[in-house]
N, C-alpha and C positions, 0 to 999 in steps of 0.2 A: 810486204811487212806492214805498210801503212793501211792497206786494205784489211788485213787481219785485225789490226788494232781498232780500226773503225767498226768492224763487225762486232768485236767483243764489246766495244764501248756502247754501241747501239743496243746490243742485247741486255747489257746491265742497266742502261737507262730505261729501256722498255719494262724490265722487271721492277725497277724502282718506281717508275710512274704507276704501274699497276698496283704495287704494294701501297703507295701513298693514297691512291684512290680508295682502296679497301680500308685503309686506316682512317681516313676522313669519314667514310660511310659509317663505320662502327662507332667512331667518336660521336657523330651526329645522332645516331640511333640511341646511344647511351644518354646523351644530353637530353634528347627529346623525351625519353622514358622518365628521367628524373624530374624534368619540368612538369610533365603531366601528373606525376605522382604528387609533387609539391602543390600544384594547383588544386587537385582533388582533396588532399588532406587539409589544405588551407581552407577550402570552402566548408568542409565538415566542422572545422574548429572555429570558424568566424564567429558564430553566435556564442560559443563558449567564452571567447575573449571579450565579446561585448557584454556578457553577463558576469564576467569575472569568475567563471566556473572552472577552476583548475582541475577538479576531479573529473568532470566530463571531458575536458580537453585531453587529459591523459588517455581516456578511453578512445578518443578520436585518433590519437597518435599511435596507439598500441598495436594496430594491425601491421605497422612497418617492422615490428620485432622479428617477424618471420623472414624478412629479407636480409640475408647474410651480409650483403654489401653495405647495409645501413650502419654508419658510425654513430650518428645522433641526428635528432631533428628538434629545432627550437622554435618557439613562438615569441614574438616581440609585439609591443603595442605600437601605436602610430608614431610615438616619439623615439622609437628604437629602444625602449626600456624592456629589459628581459621579462618575460611572462611565465613560461614553463618549458621544460625539456622532457623528451622521452626518457633520457638517462640523466638523472640529476647530478650524478657523481663525476661527470666528465666536464672537460673545459668548455666554457660557454663563450663563443666568439662574440665580439662587439659588432652589432648589426650596422653601426655607423661606418665601419671600415669597408664593408662590402656592399652597402646599399646602392652604390652608384652603378654596379654591374649586375647583370642578370645571372651570370655564372662565372665560376673561376676554376680552372684546372690547376691544382697545386700538386706537389709531389705526393703521389699515391693517394690523392684525394680530389674529389669533385665537390665543390660547394655551389648549390643552386639556391638562389634567394628569389622569392616571388612576393610582390606586394599583395595585401588583402585590403580591398577597398569597400567602404560602406557608403552607399548613396553618392558615389563619385568622389568621396574624400578618402584619404589614406586611413585605413583602420589598423593596419599592423603589417608584420612580415612573418613569413615562414622560411626558415633556413634549413635545408636538407643537406647533410654531409654524408657522402658515399665514398667507399673505398674504390680506387682505380688501380690497386697494386697489380692485379693479374693483367690488366690492360697495359700498364706501363712496362711490366716485365716482358711481355710479348713484343712490344714495340722495340725495346732495346735489343732484344735477341735478334730480331729480323734486320735491324739496321746494321748490327755487327756482322751478320751473315753477308749482307750486300757488300759492305766494305771489304770483308775478307775475300769474298769471291772476286771482286774487281781487282784487288791486288794480286791474287793468285793468277788470274787470267793475264794480267800485264806481265808478270814475271815469266809466266810460261811462254808468252809470245816472244819476249826478249831472248829467253834461253834457246828457243828453237828457231829463231829468226834466220840463222845462217844455214848450216848444213842440213837441218831437218825441216826446211821450209816446205819441201814437197810432202813430207810425212804429215805435217801439221795441216796443210791446206785441205786435205780430204775430210778429216773429222771436224775441222772448223766449218767447212761447208755444210756438213750435216747439222752442226750446231745452229748455223744461220737458218737452215730450213726449218729446224724444230722451233727456233725462236719465232719465225714468221707464222708458223702454224699455231703456236700458243697465242701470239698477238691477234691473229685473224680469227681463230675459232674458240679462243679461251679453253683450249684443250690442254689441261694440266696432267692428263694421264699419259700422254706420249713420253717416250724415253729414247735417248740416243745410246746406241750400242757402244760399249767400251771395248775397243780392239787392242789397245796396248796398255801396259801398266806403267807408262811413262808420264811425263808432265801433262801431255795432251789427254791421256786417260784420266788423270786426276781432274783436269778441267771438265771433262765430260761427266765424271762422277759428281763434281760440284754443281754442274748444270742440272743433272738429274735430281740431286738433293734439293736444289732450289725449287724445282717443280713440285717435289714432295711437300716442301714447306708451304708452298702456295696452296696445294690441295688441303693440307691440314688447316691452313688459315680459312679456306672455304668452309671446312667443317665447323671451325670455331664461330664463323659468321652465322652459319645455320643455327649453331647452339645459342648465339646471342639473340637471334630472331625468336628462337623457341623460348628463351628466358623472358623476352618481351611479351610473347603470347601468354606465358605462364603468369606474368605480372598482371596482365589485363584480366586473365581468368580469376586471379586472386581478388582483384578489386571487385569483379562482378560477384564473386562468392561472398565477399564482405557485405556488399550492398544487399544481397539476397538474405543475409542472416541478421540484418539490423532489425530491431524491434519496431521502429517507426517505418511508415511507408515512404519510399523515395521514388519520385517520378521525375525523369529528365524530359524537358520540353524544349522544342525548337523556338526560334524567334517569333514564328507565327502561332505559337502555343499549341502545336500538335505534339502528341506524346511520342517520345523517342524510345524510352525504356521505362520499366515498371517493375519494381522489385517484388519479392515474394510476399513481404508483409502487406504491401498495397493490394496484392491479389487476394489475400485472406480478408483484408479490410472491406474491399468493395465487391468481391465475389466474381470479378471478371478475370479471365485468363489474359496473359500479356498479349497474345495474338489478337484478342478482341478489342484492345484499346490502342495499340500502337498505330499511329497515323491519324487517330481521331483527335478532336479538340478536347483539351483537358476540362473544358467547361461542362462536358457531359457527365463528369463525376461529381457534380455538385447540384444541390436542389435548385429548383427554378427560382425561388425567392432569393437565392444567393448569387445567381449568375450575373445580375446587373452590377452588384458590388464587386464581383471578381473581374468583370469586364473593365470597370473603372481602374482597377489596379493594373490590369494588362496595358490599357491605353497610356496610363501614367508612365510605366516603365518603358514603353515603346518610344514615347516622346522625349523622355529624359536621357535615355541611352546610358544610364548609370550601371556600373557593375558592383558586385558585392552583395551584402544582405539588403534585400529590397523591402521585405515585409516580414516582421517577426511576431509570432503569437497571435495571428488573426483567428478569431473564433468563427467557424463556418459550419454549414450543414452539409455533410457528405450525402451522396445518394448511391445506395447499393444497387447491384444488378436487379434485385427483386423489388426495386423502387422504395425500399425502406430508407428513411432519413436517419442520420446519426450525427452527433456533434463531434467536431474535430478542431484541433489547433493546426493552422497551416503557416509555414514559414517559406519564403522564397529567396533563393540566392542565385545570382547570375555569375557566369564565368565565360571566358573566351576559349573556344576549341583551338588548341595549338596547331592542329593540322589544317583546318578549314577557315580559321579566324572567325567562325560563326559564333554568335552569342547564344549560349545555352542557359536555360533556367532550370535550377534544381529545386523541386517542390518537396518539402518535408511535411508529412501529415501524421498526426498522432490522434488515435481514437480516444476521446475523453469521455466515453459513455460511463465507464465505471467511476470516473472522477465526479461526474455530474450526480450520479447516484449517491456517492459518499457525501458530496456537498449538501444534497437534499436531506440525507439522514442526519447530518450535523445540524442543519437548520431545524429539523423536527426535534432533535434532542434538546437544542437550546430553547425551543418553544415549550417543550415539556418541562424543562428545568424551571423556566419562568413561571409556568403554570403551577409547578410543585411549590415554589416559594410563595406564590400568592395563596394557594390552597392551604399550605401549612400555616401561614399567618392567620388566615381566617379561622382555621380549625382551632388554633390556640385561643383566640378570643371567644370562639363559640364554646369551647370546653369550659372556660371560666364562667360563662353564663349558665351553662348546663350544671356546673357544680353548685351554683347558687340555687337553681330551681330544684335539683335533686336533694340538696342538703335541707332546704327548708321544707320540702315535702316530707322528708323523714322526720324532721322536728315536729311537724304537725301530726304525723301518724303516732307520735309518742303520747299525744293527748288522748287519754282513754275516755274522756267525757264527750267526745264528738258524736253526733248522730251517724248511723250506719251509712246514710246517703253521702254525707260529707267525706266519710272514710273511703267510700268507693271513688269519689272524685280525686282524693289525694292519691289513691292507688293508681288511677289512670294517669295522673300527672307524672308520678314516679316511673310508670311503665314507658310513657312517651319519652321522658328524659333519658332512660336507659337505652331505648332504641336510638335516640339521637346520638348518644355517646358512642354506640357501636358504629354508627355511620361515620362519625369523625375519626374513629380509629381506622376505618377502612380508607378514608381519605389520606390519613397520615401514612398508612402502610403503602398506599399507591405512590405517594411522593417520597417514600423512603425516609420519612421523618420519625418513624417509630418502628420497632421490631414486631414481627408477627407474634401472636399469642397462641402457642401450640398447647393442645390439650389432648387427653384420651378421647377419641371421637368414634362414634358408630356411624359408618358411612350411610347405612340404611336410613338412620334418623335424619341426616342432612337431606337425603333425596326425598323422603316423605314430607318433611317440613317445607320443602321448596317445590313440591309437585304442582301446586296451584299456579305459582309464578311461572314455572316452565311451560305449563299448558297455555297460559296467556301469551307467552313469548312465541310459541309455535303456531298459534292460530288454529282454527278448526280444520284446516286442510291437512294437518299432520297429526297422525295418531301417536300418542305417548304410551309406551309400555314399560312396566317394571317387572323384573324377574330377580327377586332379592332373596338371599340366603337367610333363613330365619335365625340361625345361630352364628351370625357373622362376628368375627373377632374385632376388637377395637384396634385403632391405629393412632399414632401420635402425630397430629398435624393441626393447623389452624383451620377451624371449621369455616370461618369467613372466607379464607382463600379457596377452600373446596367449593363453597357456594358460588364464588365468582367463576371458578373453572367450569362448573356445571352450566351456569348461565351463558358463558362464552361459547361453549360447545353447542348449546341449544340454539343460540343465535346463528352460528355458522351453519348448523344443520338446516335451519329455516331458510337461509339464503340458498343452500344447495338443493332444496326441494320446493322450488317455486310452484310446481304443479301438484304438490302433495306427496305424501309418503309416510314413513314411520320412523320414529326415533326410539331406540330401545336402550334402557339402562339395566345392566346385569351385574350382580355382586355375588362373590363366592370366596370361600376360604381355599387357599392353595398352598401345598407343600412342594417345594422344588428340590429335586435331588441335585447332585453335583453335575450330572450330565445335562439335565433340563436347564439348570441355572446358567451353565456355560453357553448354551444355545441362545439364551435371552440376555446374556451379558449381565447377570445378576449374581450376588452371593447366594449360595444354597441356604434354604431356610423357609420360614412360614410367612406367607403374604396374604393380604386381602387384594383380590383382583376386582377392579371396577371396569366393566366394558361399556363403551358408549358407541352405538352403531346407528348409522342412518342409511336410508335407501336413496340418497341423492345422486348427483351427477358424477361424484368421485373426482379424482385428479390424476394427472400423469406423474411419472417418476420425477421429472425435473421440478415440478411444483412441490411434490411430497417432501423432498429432501430440504426444502427451504422454508417450510411453513413456520418453523420456530425462530426464524431470524427476525430480530427487531425491525420494524417498519416494512417488512415484506407483506404485501397484501394483494389478493386477487380481486379486490372490490374497487380498484381504481381509487377515485377521490372519496368514495363512500366509507373507506376503512382507514384506520391509523396504522395497521400492521403491528399493533402491540398486544392484541388479545392473546394469541397462542404463545407469544414469547413470555407473557406473564404466567400463563398456565405452566409452561416448561419450568420457569423459575420456581414456582410454588412446589412442583413435584420434586425438584432437586433439593429445595430446602427441607422437604419432608423425608429425605433419604430414599426416595422412591425412584421409579423408572417409568417412562412412557414409550409405548410403541404405536406406530401408525401403519395401517394397512389400507391401501386404496388403489382402485383402478378406474379409468374412465368408464362411466356408465354402470358401475357396480357398487357405488356408495363408498363410505369411509368408516373405518373402525379404529377407535382409540382404546388401547388397553393400558390401564394404570395399575402399577404394582406398588403397594404400600406395605412396608414391613409390619408384621404383627406387633402390637404393643403388649408386652408380657406382664408389666406391673399391674398391681391391683387398680381397678378403675376408680380413681378418686381425683377429680379435677379441683385443684386448689383454687382455681379462679371462680368456682361456683360457690357462692357464699350462702349458707343456709340461714334463713331468718330465725329459725328456732334456736340458733346458737345463743348461749347465755352471754349477753353483751356486758352484764355487770362485772364479769371477771376481768374486764379490761379497764376498769376504773382505776383512779389513783389520786395522789395528792401532790405530785411533783410540780415544779414550776416550768412553764414552757413559753419561749419567746417565738411568736408567730410573725413572719415577714412575708408580706404579699402586697403588690401594688394595686390589686383589685379590691375595692372596699367591701363589696358583697361577700367575697371569700374570706376576708379577714374577720368580718363580723360572724360569719357562719362557723369558722373554726373556733372562735371565742365561745360561741353559744354551745357547740357540741362538747368541746373539751371541758368547759366550766361545768356543764350539766353533770358530767361524770367525775367531778371532784378535783380536776386539775386547776392550778392557778395560772392564768393566761394573761400575757401582755402582748399587744399587737402594735407593729410599726409598718410603714408603707415602703421602706427602702432599706438597702443594705447599710448605707451610711448611718442611718438612724439606729439600726440594730447595733452597730459597733460602738456608737456613742452611749447607748443605754447600758451596754455590757460593762462599760467602765464604772458604772454607778451601782448596778444591781447584779446579783448572782442568779443564774438560771440553770436548770438541769438539762434542758433540751432546746435546740434551735430547730424550728420547723419553718423552712423557707421555700418560696417559689424559685424557679430557675431563671426564667426570663423576666428581667425587670429593667427599668430605666437606670442607667448608670452601671454600678457593679452588679454582675449576675450572681446567681446562687452558688455556682462553683467557686468563684473567687471569695465570696463571703464565707463559705464552708472552710476553705483553706486557711483564711485568717483566724477564724474561730478555733479551729483545731490547733493552730500554732500557739495562740495565746491562752486558750482554755482547753487543755487536752482532756480533761475529765468530762467535758460537756458533750452530750449526745447530739448528733447532727442527722436530720432527716430532710431530704429534698422532695418536692412535689412538682410535677409538670404534666401538661397535656401535649407537649411539643418538645422534641429533642433537636439539637442542631450540632454541627460538626465541632467537636472539642478535642484538642490534642489529648492523646491517651497517656495518663499517668496512673499509678496504682491507686491514688486517692480518687481520681475521676472514675475509674472503672468500678471502684467500691461503691461510690455514690450512685452510679448509673444502675448497678445491679440491684440496689435496694430502693430504687426510685418509686415513689407513690404516684400512681398515674391518675391524673385528673380526667374527668370529674370522679372523685372518690366518694364511696358511700361511708356512712358514719362508722359502720362496723370495720371497714377496711382501715380507716384512719385510726380508730381506737386500738384495733389489734396490732397495727404496726408500731404505734407509740408504746403500747404496753410491752410488746416483744423486745423493742430496743432497750427499754429500761431494765427488763428482766435479764438481758444478756450480761449485765454486770460491767 
């Protein structure tokens, strides 16, 4: 009897010991997996906490959403203050309660907390909460089975101890043999035959069921191992799909792993760099700097974020250098206790390009402000020159030679006026002046200048349609576009060649227009073709980008972008065809101008100027003495009564004493500007006419009154007939 009880007791103890070993193994595996996960996620989020970037921290935590066992994950700062959670709507544990322990198994929950250190000092905590419900349920079920089995065995032994001792001894002996076999060989497949349906048979059935449960537990352990492998694979997949390059490096700075983004960035396959020094991925001039960082971290032994945002020069496989931001974080491998460095690398080539474009834009803006200011003053001086030249030409008693001098002065002033308008258009301080234009005339008038631009090595050819339709555009912009294309052609044909301009009328059907992405209708087609070196497709698709240039430091990258802007302002379209070695062809499509050819901007000298005379009173406001005197002379000569003042404040003061029919004011003046003066005059004297004049426009908030004044603006330097016509027209409007 005692022997039987001893055998049963030993068998149950053996099973229990085996079960507890498996239980501790699975528990340690689960704990190890969660600690590793917490460390990796913590290292990703370290810089996010440092820079208080909650949005980026959420991205770092979000890959844990796919793990069904994850309850929540929280980040805390070094003082234990809450920073961010993966799921904000759940309870947030107080890190101070658990910070003394690395991990805690609670009811149906495992809490793992790991410190995040920066430069050896505590940076914060990561707290990972995972469900252990399935693990706990299995543990309880197996314990209950062991207890039940032991009690059943004891009862059976007691029940059969007397008359059935001989019957019990045989199957018990078989149970002992089977137990030894299981203990010795870990053979959980073996089974004891059930010979009787009595208590001993029940005991044998229980023993067989126990072996079955152990076999199932083995399967679950295999499943746990597979889950661990799956988790590691998921982490690897996450690393490989990150935008930034991530390189893990051993304590001696040899590459251990190298994600897919790093492969694309540097051009090396992972097999080509694993085991080599990470220094080989950086330019020679950067290696000394990087070596100093390595030596510092070796000597300090600190863990956490070691270097953040170092700007370095990376070195691709083809030996091309490129700018990168590099951050280094260190951690301890939980298996080997080895220090591992995680190097994060971001390619900042595009950021550098954008920064340079911004700097260029700012320089162009500053140049625009300077040019606009100079052009404004220059326009005032031109107004005086042109105005007095016209006053002199009104003297019929002058010798012919003197009249020719006056004509040349006026011609030069007009040319200078056009130049300032181009400067202002370039700096966007004034709008383009579109007119009905014959493209052939622009090409013929600029032929001499184009030939000088091209030099004698390049042949210039024109093939122009004699009956070319008119188009509506700014002739000056067209001239600039032609010159820009000629200069580009000259650079593309350093060994000589030919540049051809062809014009023709073109009617596009619905099918033809769809192929060209244009509305159907009538167009003037201007073709510009050179026999230069041409360009590849990558260059062709970027030529209209602002600041893109193939001339390195010799070009601004603005020429063709301005050409593109001019074509779009003219409601046209531009197509480019080019191949390396086959030259470049630009096709410009401008819609036909159907209205009668009459450019309102072209003032005819033969026009009867006397029809614009009058007797009304006009108050002239201008801070330029020469322009005030000129306006007085011109308007007084044609019958108007004129009073001049030099500022808006003086104008408002004199209006309280005298009545005037019109205010003629400059826009940009010291103190109150022309718009403000116009608003006050219209408010106090609603019957008084208001006319503004300026050679320079600036940003002004748009209102109905401002738009009205801008639409009727008299552009400086104005000719006498433009001034008189505008004044008379405004009076006659009633």
